[in-house]
N, CA, C and O atoms as a CHARMM CRD file, in Angstrom:
* protein
*
  380
    1    1 UNK  N      1.07300  -1.36000  -0.08500 PROA 1      0.00000
    2    1 UNK  CA    -0.01200  -0.14200  -0.25200 PROA 1      0.00000
    3    1 UNK  C      0.97600   1.32600   0.01000 PROA 1      0.00000
    4    1 UNK  O      1.09400   2.17400  -0.87500 PROA 1      0.00000
    5    2 UNK  N      1.64600   1.44900   1.38100 PROA 2      0.00000
    6    2 UNK  CA     2.72700   2.22300   1.45700 PROA 2      0.00000
    7    2 UNK  C      3.69900   2.79200  -0.65700 PROA 2      0.00000
    8    2 UNK  O      4.02500   3.88900  -1.11000 PROA 2      0.00000
    9    3 UNK  N      3.77100   1.57200  -1.16700 PROA 3      0.00000
   10    3 UNK  CA     4.23700   1.55700  -1.69200 PROA 3      0.00000
   11    3 UNK  C      3.55100   2.53000  -3.49700 PROA 3      0.00000
   12    3 UNK  O      4.17600   3.26900  -4.25700 PROA 3      0.00000
   13    4 UNK  N      2.19900   2.07900  -3.55100 PROA 4      0.00000
   14    4 UNK  CA     1.73500   2.51300  -4.29800 PROA 4      0.00000
   15    4 UNK  C      0.78200   3.65900  -3.68600 PROA 4      0.00000
   16    4 UNK  O     -0.35700   3.71400  -4.15000 PROA 4      0.00000
   17    5 UNK  N      1.19800   4.70000  -2.55000 PROA 5      0.00000
   18    5 UNK  CA     0.82900   5.82500  -2.23200 PROA 5      0.00000
   19    5 UNK  C      2.51200   6.57400  -2.95000 PROA 5      0.00000
   20    5 UNK  O      2.79700   7.73300  -3.25500 PROA 5      0.00000
   21    6 UNK  N      3.00100   5.79500  -2.98200 PROA 6      0.00000
   22    6 UNK  CA     4.06100   6.54600  -3.46200 PROA 6      0.00000
   23    6 UNK  C      4.80000   6.88500  -4.53600 PROA 6      0.00000
   24    6 UNK  O      5.79200   7.58100  -4.75700 PROA 6      0.00000
   25    7 UNK  N      3.65300   5.84200  -5.47300 PROA 7      0.00000
   26    7 UNK  CA     4.52200   6.00700  -7.41000 PROA 7      0.00000
   27    7 UNK  C      2.65000   6.91700  -7.71100 PROA 7      0.00000
   28    7 UNK  O      2.38100   7.72900  -8.59600 PROA 7      0.00000
   29    8 UNK  N      1.80400   6.42400  -6.72700 PROA 8      0.00000
   30    8 UNK  CA     0.69000   7.57100  -7.51700 PROA 8      0.00000
   31    8 UNK  C      1.33100   9.14800  -7.37600 PROA 8      0.00000
   32    8 UNK  O      1.13400  10.12400  -8.10000 PROA 8      0.00000
   33    9 UNK  N      2.44200   8.96500  -5.77100 PROA 9      0.00000
   34    9 UNK  CA     2.50200  10.69700  -5.69900 PROA 9      0.00000
   35    9 UNK  C      3.56300  11.09100  -6.49100 PROA 9      0.00000
   36    9 UNK  O      3.71900  12.20500  -6.99200 PROA 9      0.00000
   37   10 UNK  N      4.27900  10.14000  -6.57900 PROA 10     0.00000
   38   10 UNK  CA     5.22000  10.55800  -7.93700 PROA 10     0.00000
   39   10 UNK  C      4.46800  11.30400  -9.49400 PROA 10     0.00000
   40   10 UNK  O      4.77800  12.19300 -10.28700 PROA 10     0.00000
   41   11 UNK  N      3.52700  10.48800  -9.34600 PROA 11     0.00000
   42   11 UNK  CA     3.08700  10.80100 -11.05600 PROA 11     0.00000
   43   11 UNK  C      2.13400  11.66400 -10.11600 PROA 11     0.00000
   44   11 UNK  O      2.09600  10.94600  -9.11700 PROA 11     0.00000
   45   12 UNK  N      1.63700  12.35800  -9.94000 PROA 12     0.00000
   46   12 UNK  CA     1.26400  14.00800  -9.77700 PROA 12     0.00000
   47   12 UNK  C      1.96300  14.31900  -9.61100 PROA 12     0.00000
   48   12 UNK  O      1.72300  15.37400 -10.20000 PROA 12     0.00000
   49   13 UNK  N      3.56700  14.55300  -9.01000 PROA 13     0.00000
   50   13 UNK  CA     4.27500  15.63900  -8.97300 PROA 13     0.00000
   51   13 UNK  C      4.29700  15.77800 -10.65100 PROA 13     0.00000
   52   13 UNK  O      3.85500  16.79600 -11.18400 PROA 13     0.00000
   53   14 UNK  N      4.88200  14.60100 -11.48000 PROA 14     0.00000
   54   14 UNK  CA     5.45400  14.81400 -12.69600 PROA 14     0.00000
   55   14 UNK  C      4.82400  15.11700 -13.74300 PROA 14     0.00000
   56   14 UNK  O      5.20400  15.37400 -14.88500 PROA 14     0.00000
   57   15 UNK  N      3.04400  15.02700 -12.89300 PROA 15     0.00000
   58   15 UNK  CA     1.88500  15.82500 -13.72500 PROA 15     0.00000
   59   15 UNK  C      2.18600  17.41500 -13.79100 PROA 15     0.00000
   60   15 UNK  O      2.20600  18.27400 -14.67300 PROA 15     0.00000
   61   16 UNK  N      2.45700  17.34400 -12.09400 PROA 16     0.00000
   62   16 UNK  CA     1.93600  19.60900 -12.44300 PROA 16     0.00000
   63   16 UNK  C      3.42500  20.08700 -12.20600 PROA 16     0.00000
   64   16 UNK  O      3.61900  21.10900 -11.54700 PROA 16     0.00000
   65   17 UNK  N      4.47800  19.36500 -12.73200 PROA 17     0.00000
   66   17 UNK  CA     5.91500  19.97900 -13.30500 PROA 17     0.00000
   67   17 UNK  C      5.57900  20.04100 -14.64200 PROA 17     0.00000
   68   17 UNK  O      5.90300  21.07700 -15.22200 PROA 17     0.00000
   69   18 UNK  N      4.86900  18.97600 -15.42700 PROA 18     0.00000
   70   18 UNK  CA     4.64300  19.28900 -16.93600 PROA 18     0.00000
   71   18 UNK  C      3.71000  20.42700 -17.04700 PROA 18     0.00000
   72   18 UNK  O      3.97000  21.45500 -17.67300 PROA 18     0.00000
   73   19 UNK  N      2.47400  20.16700 -16.33100 PROA 19     0.00000
   74   19 UNK  CA     1.38200  21.55100 -16.73700 PROA 19     0.00000
   75   19 UNK  C      2.02800  22.76700 -16.38400 PROA 19     0.00000
   76   19 UNK  O      1.66100  23.68900 -17.11400 PROA 19     0.00000
   77   20 UNK  N      2.70800  23.03400 -15.68100 PROA 20     0.00000
   78   20 UNK  CA     3.66400  24.40300 -15.05400 PROA 20     0.00000
   79   20 UNK  C      4.74200  24.66300 -16.11200 PROA 20     0.00000
   80   20 UNK  O      4.81500  25.75600 -16.67300 PROA 20     0.00000
   81   21 UNK  N      5.46200  23.79300 -16.34300 PROA 21     0.00000
   82   21 UNK  CA     6.49300  24.05100 -18.08100 PROA 21     0.00000
   83   21 UNK  C      5.17700  24.54800 -18.49900 PROA 21     0.00000
   84   21 UNK  O      4.66900  25.48600 -17.88400 PROA 21     0.00000
   85   22 UNK  N      4.52000  23.93600 -19.60300 PROA 22     0.00000
   86   22 UNK  CA     3.46600  24.48900 -20.55800 PROA 22     0.00000
   87   22 UNK  C      3.37800  25.58700 -20.42100 PROA 22     0.00000
   88   22 UNK  O      3.95500  26.30200 -21.24100 PROA 22     0.00000
   89   23 UNK  N      2.62800  26.19300 -19.34100 PROA 23     0.00000
   90   23 UNK  CA     1.53200  27.14900 -18.79200 PROA 23     0.00000
   91   23 UNK  C      2.85700  28.37200 -18.59100 PROA 23     0.00000
   92   23 UNK  O      2.53400  29.55800 -18.66000 PROA 23     0.00000
   93   24 UNK  N      4.09100  28.06100 -18.38400 PROA 24     0.00000
   94   24 UNK  CA     5.19800  29.00300 -18.19100 PROA 24     0.00000
   95   24 UNK  C      6.10900  29.17600 -19.55700 PROA 24     0.00000
   96   24 UNK  O      7.14200  29.84200 -19.48900 PROA 24     0.00000
   97   25 UNK  N      5.72100  28.58900 -20.74800 PROA 25     0.00000
   98   25 UNK  CA     6.34700  28.57900 -21.88600 PROA 25     0.00000
   99   25 UNK  C      5.41000  29.26000 -23.09000 PROA 25     0.00000
  100   25 UNK  O      5.68900  29.73600 -24.19100 PROA 25     0.00000
  101   26 UNK  N      3.58800  28.99100 -22.00800 PROA 26     0.00000
  102   26 UNK  CA     2.52800  30.01300 -23.17700 PROA 26     0.00000
  103   26 UNK  C      3.34400  31.42800 -22.75000 PROA 26     0.00000
  104   26 UNK  O      3.57500  32.24500 -23.64100 PROA 26     0.00000
  105   27 UNK  N      3.61600  31.59600 -21.87500 PROA 27     0.00000
  106   27 UNK  CA     3.72100  32.65100 -20.78400 PROA 27     0.00000
  107   27 UNK  C      5.05800  33.48200 -21.27400 PROA 27     0.00000
  108   27 UNK  O      5.14100  34.70000 -21.42800 PROA 27     0.00000
  109   28 UNK  N      6.02500  32.54300 -21.46400 PROA 28     0.00000
  110   28 UNK  CA     7.07300  33.57200 -21.92400 PROA 28     0.00000
  111   28 UNK  C      6.86900  33.84300 -23.37400 PROA 28     0.00000
  112   28 UNK  O      7.07800  34.91500 -23.94300 PROA 28     0.00000
  113   29 UNK  N      6.43000  32.72500 -23.90400 PROA 29     0.00000
  114   29 UNK  CA     6.13400  33.18600 -25.78000 PROA 29     0.00000
  115   29 UNK  C      5.30500  34.31100 -25.62100 PROA 29     0.00000
  116   29 UNK  O      5.83900  35.23300 -26.23800 PROA 29     0.00000
  117   30 UNK  N      4.02100  34.76900 -24.97300 PROA 30     0.00000
  118   30 UNK  CA     3.54200  35.61400 -24.92400 PROA 30     0.00000
  119   30 UNK  C      4.68600  37.37200 -24.74200 PROA 30     0.00000
  120   30 UNK  O      4.62900  38.49000 -25.25500 PROA 30     0.00000
  121   31 UNK  N      5.43900  36.80200 -23.90200 PROA 31     0.00000
  122   31 UNK  CA     6.40500  38.40000 -23.49400 PROA 31     0.00000
  123   31 UNK  C      7.13800  38.58200 -24.28200 PROA 31     0.00000
  124   31 UNK  O      7.27200  39.70500 -24.76700 PROA 31     0.00000
  125   32 UNK  N      7.78300  37.64200 -24.63300 PROA 32     0.00000
  126   32 UNK  CA     8.63600  37.44200 -26.19800 PROA 32     0.00000
  127   32 UNK  C      7.88800  38.32700 -27.18900 PROA 32     0.00000
  128   32 UNK  O      8.53500  39.27400 -27.63500 PROA 32     0.00000
  129   33 UNK  N      6.33000  38.13900 -27.70700 PROA 33     0.00000
  130   33 UNK  CA     6.47100  38.61800 -28.59400 PROA 33     0.00000
  131   33 UNK  C      5.83200  40.05100 -28.18900 PROA 33     0.00000
  132   33 UNK  O      5.97000  41.02400 -28.93100 PROA 33     0.00000
  133   34 UNK  N      5.03500  40.12500 -26.81100 PROA 34     0.00000
  134   34 UNK  CA     4.95900  41.23100 -26.62800 PROA 34     0.00000
  135   34 UNK  C      6.08600  42.20000 -26.61800 PROA 34     0.00000
  136   34 UNK  O      5.87000  43.32500 -27.07000 PROA 34     0.00000
  137   35 UNK  N      7.32600  41.88300 -26.13300 PROA 35     0.00000
  138   35 UNK  CA     8.82700  42.60500 -26.00600 PROA 35     0.00000
  139   35 UNK  C      9.41800  42.89400 -27.52700 PROA 35     0.00000
  140   35 UNK  O      9.87500  44.00900 -27.77500 PROA 35     0.00000
  141   36 UNK  N      9.40000  42.07500 -28.32600 PROA 36     0.00000
  142   36 UNK  CA    10.36100  42.29000 -29.41600 PROA 36     0.00000
  143   36 UNK  C      9.13100  42.26100 -31.12300 PROA 36     0.00000
  144   36 UNK  O      9.44700  42.55900 -32.27500 PROA 36     0.00000
  145   37 UNK  N      7.84500  41.81100 -30.61200 PROA 37     0.00000
  146   37 UNK  CA     7.78300  41.92500 -32.53800 PROA 37     0.00000
  147   37 UNK  C      6.77900  42.87800 -32.00400 PROA 37     0.00000
  148   37 UNK  O      7.31000  43.83100 -32.57300 PROA 37     0.00000
  149   38 UNK  N      5.90400  43.35500 -31.46800 PROA 38     0.00000
  150   38 UNK  CA     5.44800  44.73200 -31.81600 PROA 38     0.00000
  151   38 UNK  C      5.65400  45.45600 -32.22100 PROA 38     0.00000
  152   38 UNK  O      4.86900  46.05300 -32.95800 PROA 38     0.00000
  153   39 UNK  N      7.55000  46.04800 -31.82400 PROA 39     0.00000
  154   39 UNK  CA     8.48300  47.15600 -32.01300 PROA 39     0.00000
  155   39 UNK  C      8.30200  47.30300 -33.17500 PROA 39     0.00000
  156   39 UNK  O      8.19700  48.43400 -33.64900 PROA 39     0.00000
  157   40 UNK  N      8.20400  46.00000 -34.05200 PROA 40     0.00000
  158   40 UNK  CA     8.09800  46.29800 -35.83400 PROA 40     0.00000
  159   40 UNK  C      7.30100  46.16000 -36.46500 PROA 40     0.00000
  160   40 UNK  O      7.42800  46.19000 -37.68900 PROA 40     0.00000
  161   41 UNK  N      6.23100  45.96600 -35.88600 PROA 41     0.00000
  162   41 UNK  CA     4.61800  46.02200 -36.51800 PROA 41     0.00000
  163   41 UNK  C      3.76600  45.65200 -35.40700 PROA 41     0.00000
  164   41 UNK  O      4.08500  45.14700 -34.33100 PROA 41     0.00000
  165   42 UNK  N      2.28800  46.08900 -35.97800 PROA 42     0.00000
  166   42 UNK  CA     0.83700  46.03100 -35.42200 PROA 42     0.00000
  167   42 UNK  C      0.58500  44.40000 -35.23500 PROA 42     0.00000
  168   42 UNK  O      1.49100  43.57400 -35.13000 PROA 42     0.00000
  169   43 UNK  N     -0.42500  44.19600 -35.22000 PROA 43     0.00000
  170   43 UNK  CA    -0.82900  42.81500 -35.63300 PROA 43     0.00000
  171   43 UNK  C     -2.10200  42.90100 -36.80800 PROA 43     0.00000
  172   43 UNK  O     -3.03800  42.12100 -36.98500 PROA 43     0.00000
  173   44 UNK  N     -1.79800  43.97100 -37.41600 PROA 44     0.00000
  174   44 UNK  CA    -2.40800  43.82400 -38.55800 PROA 44     0.00000
  175   44 UNK  C     -2.08600  42.77300 -39.26300 PROA 44     0.00000
  176   44 UNK  O     -2.80600  41.91400 -39.77200 PROA 44     0.00000
  177   45 UNK  N     -0.76500  42.92400 -39.25500 PROA 45     0.00000
  178   45 UNK  CA    -0.11000  41.82900 -40.38900 PROA 45     0.00000
  179   45 UNK  C     -0.12200  40.13500 -40.55400 PROA 45     0.00000
  180   45 UNK  O      0.22800  39.31300 -41.40200 PROA 45     0.00000
  181   46 UNK  N     -0.81100  40.13500 -39.06200 PROA 46     0.00000
  182   46 UNK  CA    -1.46600  39.12500 -38.77200 PROA 46     0.00000
  183   46 UNK  C     -2.73800  38.43700 -39.97700 PROA 46     0.00000
  184   46 UNK  O     -2.91500  37.50000 -40.75600 PROA 46     0.00000
  185   47 UNK  N     -3.28400  39.47200 -39.52900 PROA 47     0.00000
  186   47 UNK  CA    -4.48100  39.15300 -40.20800 PROA 47     0.00000
  187   47 UNK  C     -5.39200  40.09300 -41.54400 PROA 47     0.00000
  188   47 UNK  O     -6.48100  40.33600 -42.06500 PROA 47     0.00000
  189   48 UNK  N     -3.69300  40.37300 -41.54000 PROA 48     0.00000
  190   48 UNK  CA    -4.44200  41.33600 -43.82000 PROA 48     0.00000
  191   48 UNK  C     -5.07700  39.77000 -44.56400 PROA 48     0.00000
  192   48 UNK  O     -4.94300  38.60400 -44.19400 PROA 48     0.00000
  193   49 UNK  N     -5.88900  40.45500 -45.90200 PROA 49     0.00000
  194   49 UNK  CA    -6.18700  39.29500 -46.26400 PROA 49     0.00000
  195   49 UNK  C     -5.28100  39.01500 -47.53700 PROA 49     0.00000
  196   49 UNK  O     -5.97800  38.91700 -48.54800 PROA 49     0.00000
  197   50 UNK  N     -3.78600  38.84400 -47.79400 PROA 50     0.00000
  198   50 UNK  CA    -2.96200  38.55300 -48.79400 PROA 50     0.00000
  199   50 UNK  C     -1.51100  37.94300 -47.67500 PROA 50     0.00000
  200   50 UNK  O     -0.38900  38.44900 -47.65800 PROA 50     0.00000
  201   51 UNK  N     -1.89900  36.95900 -46.97800 PROA 51     0.00000
  202   51 UNK  CA    -1.64700  36.54900 -45.94400 PROA 51     0.00000
  203   51 UNK  C     -0.11900  35.79700 -47.06100 PROA 51     0.00000
  204   51 UNK  O     -0.29900  35.11800 -48.07200 PROA 51     0.00000
  205   52 UNK  N      1.58300  36.27400 -46.35000 PROA 52     0.00000
  206   52 UNK  CA     2.42300  35.65800 -47.20900 PROA 52     0.00000
  207   52 UNK  C      3.35700  34.59800 -46.62400 PROA 52     0.00000
  208   52 UNK  O      4.43800  34.21600 -47.07300 PROA 52     0.00000
  209   53 UNK  N      2.58100  34.13100 -45.31400 PROA 53     0.00000
  210   53 UNK  CA     2.64600  32.95800 -44.67100 PROA 53     0.00000
  211   53 UNK  C      1.10600  31.85900 -44.52300 PROA 53     0.00000
  212   53 UNK  O      0.00900  32.26500 -44.14100 PROA 53     0.00000
  213   54 UNK  N      1.42500  30.46600 -44.93200 PROA 54     0.00000
  214   54 UNK  CA    -0.05800  30.03900 -45.38600 PROA 54     0.00000
  215   54 UNK  C      0.38100  28.73200 -44.26600 PROA 54     0.00000
  216   54 UNK  O     -0.44600  28.20000 -43.52500 PROA 54     0.00000
  217   55 UNK  N      1.69900  28.39200 -44.31700 PROA 55     0.00000
  218   55 UNK  CA     1.82100  26.93600 -43.37400 PROA 55     0.00000
  219   55 UNK  C      2.82300  27.18100 -41.84400 PROA 55     0.00000
  220   55 UNK  O      3.64200  28.09500 -41.74800 PROA 55     0.00000
  221   56 UNK  N      2.56900  26.25900 -40.83700 PROA 56     0.00000
  222   56 UNK  CA     3.15500  26.63800 -40.20300 PROA 56     0.00000
  223   56 UNK  C      4.72000  26.55900 -39.91700 PROA 56     0.00000
  224   56 UNK  O      5.30300  27.35200 -39.17700 PROA 56     0.00000
  225   57 UNK  N      5.20600  25.71500 -40.45900 PROA 57     0.00000
  226   57 UNK  CA     6.71200  25.69900 -41.52300 PROA 57     0.00000
  227   57 UNK  C      7.15200  26.80800 -41.80100 PROA 57     0.00000
  228   57 UNK  O      8.25900  27.30400 -41.59400 PROA 57     0.00000
  229   58 UNK  N      6.14500  27.24300 -42.34100 PROA 58     0.00000
  230   58 UNK  CA     6.47200  28.70700 -43.14600 PROA 58     0.00000
  231   58 UNK  C      6.52600  29.80100 -41.56500 PROA 58     0.00000
  232   58 UNK  O      7.43200  30.53500 -41.17200 PROA 58     0.00000
  233   59 UNK  N      5.43800  29.56700 -41.07700 PROA 59     0.00000
  234   59 UNK  CA     5.10800  30.71400 -39.75600 PROA 59     0.00000
  235   59 UNK  C      6.72100  30.66100 -38.37800 PROA 59     0.00000
  236   59 UNK  O      7.10200  31.28100 -37.38500 PROA 59     0.00000
  237   60 UNK  N      6.99300  29.91100 -38.92900 PROA 60     0.00000
  238   60 UNK  CA     8.25000  29.27700 -38.32500 PROA 60     0.00000
  239   60 UNK  C      9.57700  29.79700 -37.95200 PROA 60     0.00000
  240   60 UNK  O     10.11000  30.14000 -36.89700 PROA 60     0.00000
  241   61 UNK  N     10.02800  29.71300 -39.57500 PROA 61     0.00000
  242   61 UNK  CA    10.64700  30.26500 -40.04400 PROA 61     0.00000
  243   61 UNK  C     10.87000  32.04800 -40.37500 PROA 61     0.00000
  244   61 UNK  O     11.88400  32.73100 -40.51800 PROA 61     0.00000
  245   62 UNK  N      9.64200  32.31400 -40.40400 PROA 62     0.00000
  246   62 UNK  CA     9.17100  33.93800 -40.37500 PROA 62     0.00000
  247   62 UNK  C      9.90100  34.28600 -39.22800 PROA 62     0.00000
  248   62 UNK  O     10.60700  35.29300 -39.17100 PROA 62     0.00000
  249   63 UNK  N      9.68200  33.09900 -37.87700 PROA 63     0.00000
  250   63 UNK  CA    10.20500  33.51500 -36.71200 PROA 63     0.00000
  251   63 UNK  C     11.67900  34.59500 -36.73100 PROA 63     0.00000
  252   63 UNK  O     11.99500  35.77900 -36.61600 PROA 63     0.00000
  253   64 UNK  N     12.22100  33.33200 -36.94700 PROA 64     0.00000
  254   64 UNK  CA    14.04700  32.73500 -37.34000 PROA 64     0.00000
  255   64 UNK  C     14.11600  33.87800 -37.50400 PROA 64     0.00000
  256   64 UNK  O     14.46800  34.77500 -36.73800 PROA 64     0.00000
  257   65 UNK  N     13.63300  33.90200 -38.95600 PROA 65     0.00000
  258   65 UNK  CA    13.88800  35.17500 -39.40300 PROA 65     0.00000
  259   65 UNK  C     14.47300  36.34800 -39.18200 PROA 65     0.00000
  260   65 UNK  O     15.60600  36.82200 -39.26900 PROA 65     0.00000
  261   66 UNK  N     12.52200  36.97800 -38.61400 PROA 66     0.00000
  262   66 UNK  CA    13.17800  38.01300 -37.60800 PROA 66     0.00000
  263   66 UNK  C     13.97000  37.95900 -36.54600 PROA 66     0.00000
  264   66 UNK  O     14.71600  38.93200 -36.44100 PROA 66     0.00000
  265   67 UNK  N     14.09200  36.82500 -35.39600 PROA 67     0.00000
  266   67 UNK  CA    14.71800  37.00200 -34.54200 PROA 67     0.00000
  267   67 UNK  C     15.92200  37.26100 -35.24300 PROA 67     0.00000
  268   67 UNK  O     16.33000  38.32400 -34.77600 PROA 67     0.00000
  269   68 UNK  N     16.89900  36.77100 -36.31800 PROA 68     0.00000
  270   68 UNK  CA    18.61100  36.68800 -36.34300 PROA 68     0.00000
  271   68 UNK  C     18.44000  38.18300 -36.76900 PROA 68     0.00000
  272   68 UNK  O     19.43500  38.82400 -36.43300 PROA 68     0.00000
  273   69 UNK  N     17.38000  39.03500 -37.47900 PROA 69     0.00000
  274   69 UNK  CA    17.26600  40.40400 -37.70500 PROA 69     0.00000
  275   69 UNK  C     17.15700  41.12200 -36.79800 PROA 69     0.00000
  276   69 UNK  O     17.30500  42.33200 -36.96900 PROA 69     0.00000
  277   70 UNK  N     16.95100  40.75200 -35.92100 PROA 70     0.00000
  278   70 UNK  CA    16.77900  41.76700 -34.79200 PROA 70     0.00000
  279   70 UNK  C     18.09400  41.72600 -33.99700 PROA 70     0.00000
  280   70 UNK  O     18.54500  42.70300 -33.39900 PROA 70     0.00000
  281   71 UNK  N     18.81400  40.21200 -34.05100 PROA 71     0.00000
  282   71 UNK  CA    19.99900  39.85800 -33.34900 PROA 71     0.00000
  283   71 UNK  C     19.68600  39.65300 -31.44800 PROA 71     0.00000
  284   71 UNK  O     20.36500  40.11000 -30.52900 PROA 71     0.00000
  285   72 UNK  N     18.46700  38.83600 -31.38000 PROA 72     0.00000
  286   72 UNK  CA    17.98300  38.09100 -30.61200 PROA 72     0.00000
  287   72 UNK  C     18.41600  37.52400 -29.36400 PROA 72     0.00000
  288   72 UNK  O     18.24400  37.70700 -28.15900 PROA 72     0.00000
  289   73 UNK  N     19.29200  36.46500 -30.43700 PROA 73     0.00000
  290   73 UNK  CA    19.16500  34.91500 -30.21500 PROA 73     0.00000
  291   73 UNK  C     18.61500  34.35400 -28.97500 PROA 73     0.00000
  292   73 UNK  O     18.96400  34.54000 -27.81000 PROA 73     0.00000
  293   74 UNK  N     17.75500  33.68300 -29.43400 PROA 74     0.00000
  294   74 UNK  CA    16.47300  33.07800 -28.45700 PROA 74     0.00000
  295   74 UNK  C     17.02500  31.97200 -28.52200 PROA 74     0.00000
  296   74 UNK  O     18.24800  31.98200 -28.65800 PROA 74     0.00000
  297   75 UNK  N     16.45700  30.92300 -28.46300 PROA 75     0.00000
  298   75 UNK  CA    17.06500  29.70100 -28.15900 PROA 75     0.00000
  299   75 UNK  C     15.96100  29.14900 -28.86300 PROA 75     0.00000
  300   75 UNK  O     14.88900  29.73800 -28.73100 PROA 75     0.00000
  301   76 UNK  N     16.02600  27.64100 -29.93800 PROA 76     0.00000
  302   76 UNK  CA    14.32000  27.29600 -30.85900 PROA 76     0.00000
  303   76 UNK  C     13.66400  27.03900 -30.17800 PROA 76     0.00000
  304   76 UNK  O     12.50900  26.89300 -30.57500 PROA 76     0.00000
  305   77 UNK  N     13.98200  26.79800 -28.59900 PROA 77     0.00000
  306   77 UNK  CA    12.40900  26.42500 -28.03700 PROA 77     0.00000
  307   77 UNK  C     11.94200  27.67900 -28.11800 PROA 77     0.00000
  308   77 UNK  O     10.71400  27.77000 -28.14300 PROA 77     0.00000
  309   78 UNK  N     12.78400  29.03000 -28.18500 PROA 78     0.00000
  310   78 UNK  CA    11.51100  29.96900 -28.21000 PROA 78     0.00000
  311   78 UNK  C     11.15400  30.69300 -29.18200 PROA 78     0.00000
  312   78 UNK  O     10.37900  31.64600 -29.10400 PROA 78     0.00000
  313   79 UNK  N     11.67400  30.30400 -30.12400 PROA 79     0.00000
  314   79 UNK  CA    11.55400  30.60600 -31.74000 PROA 79     0.00000
  315   79 UNK  C      9.52100  29.31400 -31.98600 PROA 79     0.00000
  316   79 UNK  O      8.48300  29.51000 -32.61900 PROA 79     0.00000
  317   80 UNK  N      9.90300  28.43900 -31.27800 PROA 80     0.00000
  318   80 UNK  CA     9.18200  27.49900 -32.04700 PROA 80     0.00000
  319   80 UNK  C      7.55600  28.25400 -31.03500 PROA 80     0.00000
  320   80 UNK  O      6.48800  28.51100 -31.58900 PROA 80     0.00000
  321   81 UNK  N      7.90100  28.49200 -29.22000 PROA 81     0.00000
  322   81 UNK  CA     6.60100  28.77000 -28.61800 PROA 81     0.00000
  323   81 UNK  C      5.84300  30.36100 -29.36200 PROA 81     0.00000
  324   81 UNK  O      4.68600  30.77700 -29.31500 PROA 81     0.00000
  325   82 UNK  N      6.90900  30.85000 -29.91700 PROA 82     0.00000
  326   82 UNK  CA     6.66100  33.02700 -30.38800 PROA 82     0.00000
  327   82 UNK  C      6.12200  31.78300 -31.71600 PROA 82     0.00000
  328   82 UNK  O      5.01100  31.48000 -31.28100 PROA 82     0.00000
  329   83 UNK  N      6.26000  31.19500 -32.64700 PROA 83     0.00000
  330   83 UNK  CA     5.24500  30.44800 -33.42900 PROA 83     0.00000
  331   83 UNK  C      3.62800  29.86200 -33.88200 PROA 83     0.00000
  332   83 UNK  O      2.66000  29.98800 -34.63200 PROA 83     0.00000
  333   84 UNK  N      4.47400  28.87000 -32.34800 PROA 84     0.00000
  334   84 UNK  CA     3.33300  28.25000 -31.70400 PROA 84     0.00000
  335   84 UNK  C      2.01300  29.30100 -31.28100 PROA 84     0.00000
  336   84 UNK  O      0.85200  29.18500 -31.67300 PROA 84     0.00000
  337   85 UNK  N      2.76200  30.72000 -30.04400 PROA 85     0.00000
  338   85 UNK  CA     1.98700  31.39400 -29.67800 PROA 85     0.00000
  339   85 UNK  C      1.55500  31.98800 -31.20600 PROA 85     0.00000
  340   85 UNK  O      0.74700  31.17800 -31.66000 PROA 85     0.00000
  341   86 UNK  N      1.73500  32.87800 -31.99500 PROA 86     0.00000
  342   86 UNK  CA     0.64700  33.04100 -32.74500 PROA 86     0.00000
  343   86 UNK  C      0.10800  32.49100 -34.26300 PROA 86     0.00000
  344   86 UNK  O     -0.33700  33.21400 -35.15500 PROA 86     0.00000
  345   87 UNK  N      0.23900  31.30700 -34.30200 PROA 87     0.00000
  346   87 UNK  CA    -0.36300  30.31300 -34.79600 PROA 87     0.00000
  347   87 UNK  C     -1.61400  30.57900 -34.13800 PROA 87     0.00000
  348   87 UNK  O     -2.45900  31.22800 -34.75400 PROA 87     0.00000
  349   88 UNK  N     -1.94300  30.01200 -32.52600 PROA 88     0.00000
  350   88 UNK  CA    -2.51600  30.04100 -31.47600 PROA 88     0.00000
  351   88 UNK  C     -4.00100  31.06800 -31.97500 PROA 88     0.00000
  352   88 UNK  O     -5.04300  30.63100 -32.46500 PROA 88     0.00000
  353   89 UNK  N     -3.61600  32.70500 -31.61700 PROA 89     0.00000
  354   89 UNK  CA    -3.58500  33.84700 -31.86800 PROA 89     0.00000
  355   89 UNK  C     -4.05300  34.15700 -33.01500 PROA 89     0.00000
  356   89 UNK  O     -5.19900  34.59700 -32.92000 PROA 89     0.00000
  357   90 UNK  N     -3.52500  34.10100 -34.40600 PROA 90     0.00000
  358   90 UNK  CA    -3.94300  34.65400 -35.41100 PROA 90     0.00000
  359   90 UNK  C     -3.88000  33.69200 -36.74600 PROA 90     0.00000
  360   90 UNK  O     -4.61400  33.79800 -37.72800 PROA 90     0.00000
  361   91 UNK  N     -3.33100  33.18800 -36.64400 PROA 91     0.00000
  362   91 UNK  CA    -3.12400  31.95700 -38.30800 PROA 91     0.00000
  363   91 UNK  C     -4.10000  30.78100 -37.71100 PROA 91     0.00000
  364   91 UNK  O     -5.22400  30.74000 -38.21100 PROA 91     0.00000
  365   92 UNK  N     -3.84700  30.00500 -36.88700 PROA 92     0.00000
  366   92 UNK  CA    -4.44100  28.75600 -36.69500 PROA 92     0.00000
  367   92 UNK  C     -4.23500  28.12000 -37.84800 PROA 92     0.00000
  368   92 UNK  O     -5.30300  27.80900 -38.37500 PROA 92     0.00000
  369   93 UNK  N     -3.07500  27.73000 -38.58700 PROA 93     0.00000
  370   93 UNK  CA    -2.38700  26.41300 -39.13700 PROA 93     0.00000
  371   93 UNK  C     -2.42800  25.08600 -38.15700 PROA 93     0.00000
  372   93 UNK  O     -2.25400  25.05700 -36.93900 PROA 93     0.00000
  373   94 UNK  N     -2.75900  23.81200 -39.21000 PROA 94     0.00000
  374   94 UNK  CA    -3.10300  23.23000 -39.29900 PROA 94     0.00000
  375   94 UNK  C     -1.18000  22.34000 -38.67500 PROA 94     0.00000
  376   94 UNK  O     -0.21600  22.54700 -39.41200 PROA 94     0.00000
  377   95 UNK  N     -1.02000  21.65300 -37.63700 PROA 95     0.00000
  378   95 UNK  CA     0.23400  21.22100 -37.50100 PROA 95     0.00000
  379   95 UNK  C      0.75900  20.18700 -37.12700 PROA 95     0.00000
  380   95 UNK  O      1.98600  20.08700 -37.11500 PROA 95     0.00000
């Protein structure tokens, strides 16, 4: 019985850590977006009729180009997180 309790406790802890990490990543992506992306352009670029970006992989590559042009030195996970944030809020591409 004690062993089962210990295993369930570990599983609960792992679930909490995983959930916290995903929430942190979403908050971090929004912060990166608010701090850096909006300095160059408004949200109108994402909602215009003639999108240049028409798939998630193109969106992720564009975020990488913007990151490089601004010299931000983001990690790949940050680039991906910002692309996911933009996709969820503006583009809605299938991934």
